[in-house]
C-alpha positions in Angstrom: -161.3 -20.8 -103.0 -162.2 -20.0 -106.2 -160.2 -18.6 -108.9 -162.0 -15.2 -108.7 -161.0 -14.7 -105.3 -157.8 -16.1 -105.3 -157.2 -13.0 -108.4 -158.2 -10.9 -106.1 -156.1 -12.0 -102.9 -153.0 -12.3 -105.1 -153.7 -8.7 -106.2 -153.9 -7.4 -102.8 -150.9 -8.7 -101.6 -149.0 -7.7 -104.1 -150.4 -4.3 -104.0 -149.8 -4.7 -100.1 -146.4 -5.7 -101.0 -144.9 -2.7 -103.0 -146.5 -0.2 -100.8 -144.4 -1.6 -97.9 -141.3 -1.2 -99.8 -142.2 2.3 -101.5 -142.7 3.6 -97.5 -139.6 5.7 -96.0 -138.4 6.8 -99.2 -136.9 10.1 -100.4 -135.7 9.6 -104.0 -138.5 10.2 -106.0 -136.6 11.8 -109.3 -133.7 10.7 -111.3 -131.9 14.3 -110.2 -132.7 13.2 -106.3 -131.2 9.4 -107.6 -127.8 11.3 -109.0 -127.5 13.6 -106.0 -127.9 11.1 -103.6 -125.4 8.5 -105.5 -122.8 11.3 -106.1 -122.9 11.9 -102.2 -123.3 8.5 -100.8 -122.1 6.0 -103.3 -119.3 4.0 -101.7 -117.7 3.4 -105.1 -117.4 6.8 -105.9 -116.5 7.8 -101.9 -113.6 4.5 -102.5 -112.2 6.2 -105.7 -112.3 9.6 -104.1 -110.1 8.2 -101.3 -107.6 6.6 -103.9 -107.3 10.0 -105.5 -106.1 11.7 -102.5 -103.6 9.1 -101.8 -102.2 9.6 -105.1 -101.9 13.3 -104.3 -99.7 12.8 -101.5 -97.3 10.4 -103.5 -96.6 14.3 -105.4 -95.8 15.4 -102.3 -93.4 12.6 -101.1 -91.9 13.8 -104.4 -91.6 17.3 -103.7 -89.5 16.5 -100.7 -86.5 15.6 -102.5 -86.0 19.3 -102.7 -86.4 20.0 -98.5 -83.8 19.4 -96.2 -83.6 16.4 -93.8 -82.9 17.3 -90.2 -81.6 14.3 -87.5 -80.7 14.4 -83.9 -78.4 11.3 -82.6 -77.9 10.9 -79.1 -75.1 8.2 -78.4 -73.6 6.6 -74.7 -70.6 4.0 -75.3 -69.0 2.8 -72.2 -65.6 0.6 -72.1 -64.1 -1.6 -69.8 -60.6 -2.6 -70.4 -58.6 -5.4 -68.4 -54.5 -5.3 -68.8 -53.2 -8.3 -66.7 -50.4 -5.2 -65.2 -52.3 -2.5 -64.7 -55.8 -3.2 -64.0 -59.0 -2.4 -65.0 -59.4 1.0 -66.8 -63.2 2.2 -67.7 -64.1 5.0 -69.6 -67.9 6.4 -70.7 -68.5 8.8 -73.5 -71.5 10.7 -74.5 -72.3 12.2 -78.0 -74.9 14.2 -79.4 -75.0 15.2 -83.2 -77.4 17.3 -85.2 -77.3 16.2 -88.9 -78.6 18.7 -91.9 -78.7 18.0 -95.4 -80.1 20.4 -98.2 -80.1 18.9 -102.0 -79.0 21.4 -104.3 -78.9 19.7 -107.2 -80.1 16.3 -107.9 -79.2 16.1 -111.7 -83.1 16.2 -112.7 -84.0 13.2 -110.6 -86.7 15.1 -108.3 -87.7 17.3 -110.8 -88.3 14.0 -113.2 -90.1 12.3 -110.3 -92.1 15.4 -109.7 -93.2 15.3 -113.2 -93.7 11.4 -113.3 -96.2 12.1 -109.9 -98.1 14.9 -111.3 -99.1 13.1 -114.0 -100.1 10.2 -112.3 -102.4 12.4 -110.3 -103.8 13.9 -113.7 -104.8 10.4 -114.6 -106.5 9.3 -111.7 -108.4 12.1 -111.8 -109.2 10.9 -114.9 -110.2 7.6 -113.2 -112.2 9.4 -111.0 -114.1 10.7 -113.9 -114.5 7.1 -115.6 -116.1 5.9 -112.7 -118.5 8.7 -111.6 -119.8 7.8 -115.0 -119.7 4.3 -114.4 -122.0 4.7 -110.9 -124.3 7.7 -113.1 -124.9 4.9 -115.8 -125.7 2.1 -112.9 -127.9 5.0 -111.1 -129.4 5.7 -114.6 -130.4 2.3 -115.8 -131.4 1.2 -112.4 -133.6 4.1 -112.3 -135.5 3.4 -116.0 -135.1 -0.4 -114.7 -137.2 0.4 -111.7 -139.9 2.4 -113.8 -139.7 -0.6 -116.5 -140.7 -3.3 -114.3 -143.6 -1.2 -112.3 -144.7 -0.6 -115.7 -144.9 -4.4 -116.8 -146.0 -5.6 -113.3 -148.9 -2.8 -114.0 -149.8 -4.6 -117.2 -148.9 -7.6 -115.7 -152.1 -6.9 -113.2 -154.5 -5.8 -115.9 -153.8 -9.1 -117.9 -155.2 -10.6 -114.7 -157.8 -8.7 -114.0 -159.0 -9.0 -117.6 -158.4 -12.8 -118.0 -160.4 -12.7 -114.4 -163.4 -11.1 -116.0 -163.1 -13.3 -119.3 -163.3 -16.9 -117.2 -166.1 -15.5 -115.4 -167.9 -14.6 -118.3 -167.1 -17.8 -120.1 -168.3 -19.6 -117.2 -171.5 -18.1 -117.1 -171.8 -18.9 -120.7 -171.4 -21.9 -120.4 -173.7 -22.5 -117.5 -176.4 -21.2 -120.3 -175.0 -23.3 -122.8 -173.0 -20.9 -125.1 -170.1 -22.0 -125.4 -168.4 -25.7 -124.3 -166.5 -26.7 -121.4 -163.4 -26.4 -123.6 -163.9 -22.7 -124.0 -163.9 -22.3 -120.3 -160.6 -24.5 -119.9 -158.9 -22.4 -122.2 -160.1 -19.0 -119.9 -158.6 -21.0 -116.9 -155.5 -21.8 -118.5 -154.7 -18.3 -119.8 -155.8 -17.1 -116.6 -153.3 -19.5 -114.4 -150.5 -18.6 -116.7 -151.0 -14.7 -116.3 -151.0 -15.2 -112.7 -147.8 -17.1 -112.8 -146.3 -14.4 -115.0 -147.5 -11.9 -112.1 -145.6 -13.3 -110.0 -142.6 -13.3 -112.0 -143.1 -9.5 -113.2 -143.0 -8.6 -108.9 -140.2 -10.8 -108.5 -138.3 -8.9 -111.1 -139.7 -5.8 -110.0 -138.0 -6.4 -106.5 -134.8 -7.1 -107.9 -134.2 -3.9 -109.3 -135.2 -1.8 -106.1 -132.9 -4.1 -104.4 -129.9 -3.1 -107.3 -131.3 0.3 -107.3 -131.0 0.5 -103.6 -127.1 -0.8 -104.0 -126.2 2.0 -105.8 -128.4 4.8 -104.9 -128.5 3.8 -101.0 -132.3 4.2 -100.3 -135.4 2.6 -101.6 -137.4 3.9 -104.6 -140.7 5.5 -104.2 -143.2 6.5 -106.5 -140.7 7.3 -109.0 -141.4 10.2 -111.6 -140.7 9.6 -115.8 -137.1 10.3 -116.4 -136.2 13.4 -118.3 -134.9 13.6 -121.7 -131.3 13.4 -122.2 -131.2 14.6 -126.1 -129.7 18.0 -125.0 -126.2 16.3 -124.3 -126.1 14.0 -127.0 -123.7 14.7 -130.3 -125.2 15.4 -133.1 -123.9 12.7 -134.9 -122.0 9.5 -134.3 -118.7 11.2 -135.9 -119.0 14.1 -133.8 -119.2 11.3 -130.8 -116.2 10.0 -131.7 -114.3 13.7 -131.8 -115.9 13.8 -128.2 -114.8 10.3 -127.0 -111.2 10.9 -128.7 -110.8 14.0 -126.3 -113.3 13.7 -123.4 -113.5 9.5 -122.7 -112.0 9.3 -119.1 -110.3 5.9 -120.2 -108.2 7.1 -122.9 -107.3 10.6 -120.9 -105.8 8.7 -118.0 -104.0 6.0 -120.8 -102.7 9.1 -121.8 -101.6 10.6 -118.5 -100.2 7.3 -117.7 -98.0 7.5 -120.7 -96.7 10.9 -119.7 -95.7 9.7 -116.6 -94.0 6.7 -117.9 -92.5 9.4 -120.2 -91.0 11.1 -117.0 -89.7 7.8 -115.6 -87.0 7.5 -118.3 -86.0 11.0 -117.9 -85.9 10.4 -114.0 -83.6 6.8 -115.1 -81.5 8.8 -117.3 -80.9 11.4 -114.4 -79.1 9.2 -112.5 -76.1 9.4 -114.6 -76.0 13.0 -113.8 -73.7 14.3 -110.8 -75.8 15.5 -107.7 -74.8 18.4 -105.3 -75.9 18.9 -101.8 -75.0 21.0 -98.7 -74.6 19.2 -95.3 -74.0 20.5 -91.8 -73.4 18.6 -88.6 -73.3 20.4 -84.8 -72.0 17.7 -82.1 -71.4 17.7 -78.6 -68.9 15.1 -77.0 -68.1 14.3 -73.1 -68.7 12.3 -70.4 -72.0 10.2 -69.8 -71.2 9.9 -66.3 -71.1 12.0 -64.4 -72.2 14.2 -66.9 -71.0 17.5 -66.5 -71.9 20.3 -69.7 -69.2 22.6 -69.2 -66.3 19.9 -69.9 -68.4 19.0 -72.8 -66.5 20.2 -76.3 -68.7 21.1 -79.5 -67.7 20.6 -83.1 -69.2 22.1 -86.4 -68.6 21.3 -89.7 -70.3 22.1 -93.3 -69.3 20.6 -96.0 -70.7 20.8 -99.9 -71.2 17.3 -101.6 -70.5 16.9 -105.4 -71.4 13.1 -106.3 -70.8 11.9 -109.7 -71.5 8.9 -110.7 -69.0 6.8 -113.0 -69.8 3.3 -113.1 -72.9 1.1 -111.7 -71.8 -2.4 -113.4 -74.3 -1.7 -115.6 -77.9 -0.9 -113.6 -78.5 2.4 -114.3 -78.6 1.9 -117.9 -80.6 -1.1 -117.4 -83.3 0.9 -115.6 -83.2 3.3 -118.8 -84.3 0.7 -121.2 -86.8 -0.9 -119.3 -88.2 2.7 -118.8 -88.4 3.1 -122.6 -90.2 -0.3 -122.5 -92.5 0.4 -120.1 -93.5 4.0 -121.9 -93.4 2.0 -125.4 -96.5 -0.8 -123.3 -98.1 2.5 -122.4 -98.1 4.1 -125.5 -99.5 1.2 -127.1 -102.2 1.1 -123.7 -103.2 5.0 -125.6 -104.5 3.1 -128.8 -105.7 0.2 -127.2 -108.0 2.7 -125.1 -109.3 4.7 -128.2 -110.0 1.5 -130.0 -112.3 0.2 -127.0 -113.9 3.2 -126.3 -114.7 3.5 -129.8 -115.8 0.2 -130.5 -118.1 0.7 -127.3 -119.4 3.9 -128.7 -120.3 2.2 -132.0 -122.5 -0.5 -129.8 -124.2 2.1 -128.2 -124.9 4.4 -130.9 -126.3 1.4 -133.0 -128.2 0.1 -129.9 -129.5 3.8 -129.3 -130.9 4.0 -132.9 -132.5 0.7 -133.0 -134.2 1.6 -130.0 -135.6 4.7 -131.5 -136.8 2.7 -134.2 -138.2 0.3 -131.7 -140.2 3.3 -129.8 -141.8 4.1 -133.3 -142.4 0.2 -134.2 -143.7 -0.6 -130.8 -146.2 2.5 -130.9 -148.1 1.6 -133.8 -147.8 -2.3 -132.7 -149.8 -1.0 -129.7 -152.2 0.9 -131.4 -153.2 -1.8 -133.6 -153.4 -4.6 -131.1 -155.5 -2.2 -128.9 -158.1 -1.4 -132.0 -157.8 -5.1 -132.8 -158.2 -6.3 -129.2 -161.7 -3.9 -129.0 -163.0 -5.5 -132.1 -162.4 -9.1 -131.4 -164.5 -8.4 -128.1 -167.1 -6.7 -130.1 -167.7 -9.8 -132.6 -167.4 -12.2 -129.6 -170.5 -11.0 -128.6 -172.4 -11.2 -132.1 -170.9 -14.9 -132.1 -168.3 -14.0 -134.9 -165.1 -15.2 -132.6 -164.4 -17.7 -130.4 -162.9 -17.2 -126.6 -159.7 -18.4 -128.1 -159.6 -15.5 -130.6 -160.4 -13.0 -127.5 -157.9 -14.6 -125.5 -155.0 -14.2 -128.4 -155.8 -10.8 -129.4 -155.4 -9.8 -125.5 -152.3 -11.5 -125.2 -151.1 -10.0 -128.5 -152.3 -6.7 -127.2 -150.2 -7.0 -123.6 -147.2 -8.2 -125.4 -146.9 -4.8 -127.5 -147.5 -3.1 -124.3 -144.6 -4.4 -122.5 -142.4 -4.3 -126.0 -143.0 -0.5 -126.1 -142.2 -0.4 -122.4 -138.9 -2.3 -122.9 -138.3 -0.3 -126.2 -138.3 3.3 -124.2 -136.0 1.5 -121.3 -133.7 0.4 -124.2 -133.1 4.0 -125.8 -132.7 5.7 -122.6 -130.3 3.2 -121.4 -128.3 3.5 -124.5 -128.8 7.6 -124.3 -126.2 7.1 -121.4 -124.0 5.0 -122.4 -123.2 7.1 -125.3 -122.8 10.2 -122.7 -120.5 7.8 -120.7 -118.1 7.2 -123.1 -118.4 10.8 -125.0 -117.3 11.7 -121.5 -120.6 14.1 -120.5 -122.2 11.7 -118.1 -120.8 13.9 -115.2 -123.4 15.4 -112.4 -122.5 18.4 -113.3 -123.8 18.3 -116.6 -127.0 16.4 -115.5 -128.3 18.2 -112.7 -127.4 20.7 -109.6 -125.4 18.9 -107.0 -125.4 20.7 -103.7 -121.6 19.9 -102.8 -119.4 19.5 -106.2 -116.4 17.3 -105.4 -113.4 19.5 -106.7 -110.6 16.8 -106.6 -108.2 19.9 -107.2 -108.1 21.3 -104.0 -106.8 18.5 -102.0 -103.5 18.9 -104.2 -103.3 22.4 -104.3 -103.4 22.4 -100.4 -100.4 20.5 -100.7 -98.4 22.8 -101.7 -98.2 24.5 -98.5 -98.4 21.5 -96.6 -96.4 20.7 -93.4 -92.8 20.6 -94.4 -92.9 23.5 -97.2 -89.7 25.8 -97.0 -89.2 29.1 -98.8 -86.0 28.1 -100.6 -87.0 24.9 -102.6 -88.8 27.0 -105.3 -85.5 28.5 -106.4 -83.7 24.6 -105.9 -87.0 23.1 -107.7 -85.9 25.8 -110.6 -82.4 24.6 -110.7 -83.7 21.3 -110.8 -86.2 21.3 -113.0 -84.6 23.3 -116.1 -84.7 21.0 -118.9 -88.1 19.5 -117.0 -91.0 20.3 -119.0 -93.5 18.7 -116.7 -96.9 16.9 -117.9 -99.1 18.6 -120.9 -102.7 19.3 -119.5 -104.5 17.6 -122.1 -107.7 19.6 -123.4 -111.3 19.1 -123.2 -114.6 19.9 -125.4 -116.5 22.4 -123.6 -119.2 21.4 -122.0 -122.9 21.7 -123.2 -125.3 24.3 -122.5 -127.4 24.0 -119.4 -128.1 21.3 -117.7 -129.8 18.4 -118.8 -132.1 17.4 -115.8 -134.0 20.3 -114.3 -133.7 20.1 -110.4 -136.0 18.4 -107.9 -139.0 21.0 -106.7 -138.6 21.5 -103.3 -141.4 19.5 -101.5 
């Protein structure tokens, strides 16, 4: 089979493969991809479920203000053998209803509630961070598919150009204008171009697989990615301020520190007295034969005041341990801020470098295209050799590939900066059909099954000295959406 026919066959097969992979696709724009991932990405779904489970820890802590009610039923049979009196049998049935209502826990429940609420707030920030990570993966996979698709097109164009050059070299060799060496050079460059085309196709298929993994569907003919410039801070200093205030990792660490601080108060509250009301209603009689008319009833109520006096040093040890855990969490806040600033600095530098590379590669492509056209013209009049033409074409393709990579790198660096500043959120990027509100499930727990109307006064008394977690302020969201919604089809 001739090289020309082999090249045509490769191009046809590659084209059919790409068309096959594009079949059955729904996400065509970046807005579509973000919406699909926001609704169905398993990483996001898992983190949301984990947050709902974390909400339940607050409900469990709140139960410390509520009464506990239990029923106990007991049947007893006793057989007594006395040598002189024979055998005596007795049986007893007892039913007991017990109620215990905490009145004052010394602040234990109030502190546990504050810690649980701070944990929930930290969990919400972790969800924001996970969302930013997923959206960053969506954006990267999107631009990777577009970059690799463009690289494939450039490689295919290179194969077509070198195929034409090879055919021309063979024709000129037949008439004696060039030597066999020139033909061999064209054949070598063509074979290398076919190899690079196959590698480009493999790379493209890998990027498509990564896109499918994060978005949930195969990519089709993706439209150009829109600008994210409206979300970017004006300067790196403003980016640092936004990161300190909005970054999910930093905010989660700060809420975790508040939770451990509340647990210090909870450990100290173990030294405080507690007060509870207890009541019991009991019925006692014979179990067999059961005659309820002969059962007697007992009712008692008692107020129990418990004052801890000595615990062998366990309580004070728990306080010291809680203090040290809080010290570690305070250090973790500083660690998180330093880590975020480092990542932000690297992403900002990468963004500036990529923008410079875009301008440089644009000039490089323009100059390489002019040079390639000039070399082709000079070859026709005998001023350039075949290797000059091949080198010029190679430089042009390299410049085009560099330009495509520069555009991709700039967009990914932009999304990384937005992630570190806390602005890579679906609600800031584009219209989301159903936005997930993590606070709804938490609010519904206040009146979930188990709620009693008198728990609020008990909570007020128990939490007189507890201020609860402090809600951290966030910088105002950017005006408008960065990515317009996909037009309805």
